[in-house]
N, C-alpha and C positions, 0 to 999 in steps of 0.2 A: 382523827387517831383517837378519839374518845367517843365516837361513831361505831368504830369496829368493833373495840371493848365493850360500848354496850352490844352491839351485833351476837357476839361471841357470847354473853354472859347473858342474854336470850335464850339462845340455842341450847345452851345447859341447863341453862332452867328448866326448859321444855325438855331436853329427855331425862331429868332428873323427875317431872312428873311421871313420865310414860315410863319408866323403871318404878316408881311408886305403883301406879297402877294394877302392872302385870303380876308385884309383888302381894300388893292388897288380893287380888281376883284369885289368885294361887294358893293363897291364904287359904281363903273363903272356900277353895273347892277343897283342901285338903285337911280341912278339920278334919271329917269324918274320919281319918287314918287314926287320930289320936284317941276318938271314942267312936268305933264303929257300929253302935245302936243309934246314931243321929246322920247317920249314912242316909242322903235323900230317898232313896229308892224305898229306904223302908219307910217314910212317912207316907208314900201312898198303896202301899198293900193291906191288905183287910187283914182282919185278925185269924182268918182259917190260911193266909199264906206266910202270916209271920209266924202261924205257929207249926208250919212243915220245914224252918228253917233250922239247920243246924246249928245248936249253941252250944259253946266252949267254955265255962263259965272261966277257966283258966287263961285262955284267953281274948278276955276283955278288958284293958287295962285303965285303971281310973289314976293315971298318973299328970 
C-alpha cells in the first residue's frame, strides 16, 4: 500500500515539474510582450533596420 502511494506521489511530482518547466518557458518567451523593446528579433537587427521600424511612444508601456 505504501509503495502504491509513493508511486502516485512520484508521478504527481514529475507532472508538476513538467508544468513548471512549461510555465518558465512561456514566461521567457512572452517577456517581450511586457517590454516590446526587448524582443529577440530586435537584438539581431543592425542600426539601419532598427531605424526603419515604426515607433509609437504611446504604445511602449513601462508597466
